[in-house]
N, C-alpha and C positions, 0 to 999 in steps of 0.2 A: 340295840347297840351297832353302829355304822362300822364294819370291819373290811378289811382289805387283806388279800392273799398275795404274798409276793414269791415266787420261785427262783431260786439260787441257779447258777451256771452248772454244768456236769462237775462231778467231784472227781478227781483224777487219782484220788487215794482211797476211795469208797470201799469197804469191803460189803458186798451184797448179800451176803448171807447172814447179815445182822438185820434184816427185814423179813427172814423166815417166821419169826415168832409174831409179827404183825399178820403176816399172810394165814397162819395157823390159826389164829385168834379171831381175826376179823371177817366177816362176811362181805364187807364193803371191800376189803382189800382183795379178797379171793376174786370177786366178780371183776375189779380191775385188772388184775394180773390174768386172768382168763381171756380177757378182751385183748390185752396189748399181745398175748401169745398167739391167740387166733389170727390177728391183723399181721403178726410179723413171722408166722411160721415157724415159731419155736415152743418148746413145752414151758410149762409155768416153773419147773424146776431148773430149767436153763435160765430163766431170768433171775433166778436167785443165786445159783452156785454152779450148776453142772455145765460143761463146754458145750458149745454148738459150733462145730467145726465148719458149717456150711454158711455161719455169719461172720463178717469180719471182727476182730476184736475191739476196734473202737465203736462200730454200729451197737453191738452186743451191750456194751458198758452204757450206750446211750438208750438203748431200750431198757436195760434194767434200771437206770436212774429215773427214765419217765414213768415206768410201772409203779415205782416207789413214790415218785412225788405226786401222781395223780391220785393214788391209794390215800395217801397222808390228806391232802386237800379234801377229799371227799369224805373221809372220817371227820375232818374238822366242820365241815359243813353240816354234818349229820348232828354235831355236837353244838354248833353256835349258829346255825342258819346260812343262808346264801349269802356271799361277800357282795360288797357293794361295787368293789373293783378288783381287778386282777393285775397284776405285774410281774414281768419275768426278764431275767439276764441270759441271753444265749439260747442254751437249750430251755431254760425256763420260760421263755418267751412262748414256744410251742406249748409248753403245759398251760400256760395263762390262756392261749387261744382256744385251746380244748375247754378249759373250764367255763370260758365264756360264750361258748356254744358256736364259735367260729370255726372249728375244725373238728371233724371226727377223730376217732381213736385211728383209724385205718388212713385218715389222710396225715395225721402227724407222724406216723410210722412211714408213709410213702416220702413224705419231707426229709425224715431223717436220712432215709436211704438217698434222695437225690443228693441233698448236702455233702453225704461222705464218699460218693464216687470220687476215684482218684481222678485229677484234671491234668496233672503233667508227671513227668519223670523227677521233677525235682525233689531232694530231700528236704522237707519243711517240717517245722517244729513249733512249739510254744514253750515258754517258759514264765516264771513267776519271781517277782522280786519285792521287796519291801525298802521303800527309799525314805530314810529319815527327813522330817519335815524342814530340815535346812538344806537339804541337796536339792539339786533341779532334777526332777524326773523326767523333764521333757529332753533330756541328754539323748534317751534314745531314739527320738524321733528323727534326729539327724545322722544315724548310722545308716549305711547302705546294706540292703537286702534284710532290714528289719524294721519293726515299727511297733508302736503301743497299740495293742489291739483291745484290752478292756483296762480303763481307769475306774479303780473300784473307791478312790476317793480317800480322804482320811480315815484311818481305822487305828484300832487299840487307843481310843480317847484321844485321838489327835497327833500321836506320836510318830507317824509316818505315812506314807501313801502305800497302798497295795496296787501293784498293776501286772498286768498280763502282756508279754510281748510276742509277737509272731515275725516269723522269717524263716531263712534257710537255717537249717540245723549248725551246718559248719559255722556261720556266723554267731549263732547264738553260743555254741560251744566256746569259740573263741572269745566272745565277751564276757564270759562267765565273771572274772574278776577285774575285767577294764573300766567299768564304768563306777558310777557312785555307790552302788549295792551289788552283792553276789547274786546271780541268776542261777535259778533252780529250773534246768531243762527236763521237761517231762518226756518218760520213755515212749518209744514209737507204739508200744501196744496200748498206749492210753490217749495219745493224740499223735495222728499222724500226718498232719497237715496244718497249715497257718490257718489262723482264725480272724474274722473281722480284719482282714488285711487285704491290701492290692493283689495279693497272690491269688485270691479266691475269685477274681474276674470270670475266668471259665465257669466256675460253680455258679455264679450269680446269673450268669446268661442262660444256663441250664435250668436253674430254678425258676426264672423269670418263665420260660418256656412252660415248665408244668404249671405255672399258677395261672398262665392264659387258659389251659385246657381244663385245670381244676381250681376254680375260683373260691376263695374264701368267702364264708358266709359273714354277714353283718353280726359282730358280737352282741350278747344282749345286755351285756355290763361293758364299760370301758376297760380297754387293756392298755396298759401303761408299759412304755419301753424305754430302754436305756439308749435309745438313738438320738442323738442330738438332731433337734430339729423336727422329729417325729415322735413327741412325748406319748402323745394321746392317740389310741386307734379306736374310732367308734364306727368304724364303717370297715367292711372288708377290703376294700381299695385302700384304704389307710394300712390297715395291718399288712397288706401285701407289699406297699410301699416301704414300710418298716422293715420286714423280712428282707428284701431285695436289699437295700441300704446297708443292712447289719453285715452283709456278706463281705464286703470290700471297705466299711468304714469303721472305725473304732467305737466301742462302747462307753458310756459313761454311766457309772452308778449313781453319782450325784444328779444327773438327769433325772433318773428313775425316782430318786428319793425326792426330789424337789415336786414332781408329779404328784405323788403320793400326798404330801403336805397340804397340797391344793385343795385336798377331798375331806379334810379335818376331822379324821377317822377317830374312833374310841381306841382302836386297836388293829395292830398289823400282825399276821400270823406269816412268818418267814420260813419257808420250807426249804431248809438247808441248813445243816452243820456249818459248813463253810462260813456262810454270812454271820452264823453266831459266834464262831470262833474270831471273826474280824470284827466283831462289836458294832455291826453297821445298824444305825438306827433310821426307822424309815417315818419320820416326822409324826410319829405316836408312839404310844406304849407299845414295845415289841417283843412278842414271844417267839422263840426259836424252835423248830421242830426238827430235829435231828437225832443223833445218838442218845443224848440224855432223856428225850421225850419218849422215844424207843423202848429203852430200857425202864422207866418208869410207868409206862402205859401197858407194856406188853412182857416185860420181863426178861 
């Protein structure tokens, strides 16, 4: 059976203690958590719940999410065999690159740290909004100091479109109820900068320098991205190009869905509670691996 694994973005509302039963019960998960802990200089229990004062809150959340996603993916491959293709959105793209053999866990951790270093003194933020189908979601691209950073496409069976916006926190706050839909601005300890936005140009340059000195390997299986114009990365060079473009350009989940559809897969495993909540289908029968799966599999 031809399968693909798609990794969702960081979940700003995740309670990472929910992964404790998986880590307690699965030797595969224990191995992944130990590897991420060793690479990042934190303890396994800090990846689950205990504070890690020497690590920034946003970086720690990303490390926790990465450990969970990679654990689930490796459990799935133990159950169903290797995937034929991997895909990822934002943080999920790094997980996909690792699973495809293009980046070690150590490199993924380094990329996370490089990506999340503060670039400016500006108070940046992200927010989410659900725009009803008949309203113009592109409205937000015409507002100064903010822009669409992720287009999740039609969700909830086509009743509307979920989008993520990035920009100055003051602008997002002032626009909460000014546009076609209410904005839900994310707290600073969950996202402390803009993402996939022109604001990230200093970070893009820093990431570019890092990748010149630490090149990605060619993936052993195709890696699909949500980066328009760079839908499939079959070489380390293309994967690098996609990562760099994603720093300052918006992502499009419909681009990723279109890429998955081209493979004619029998099953897609979507590693994300968020994608399941949105009911995004990936061009094939899709199973979602999040809270419900964790409770069913590990109690």
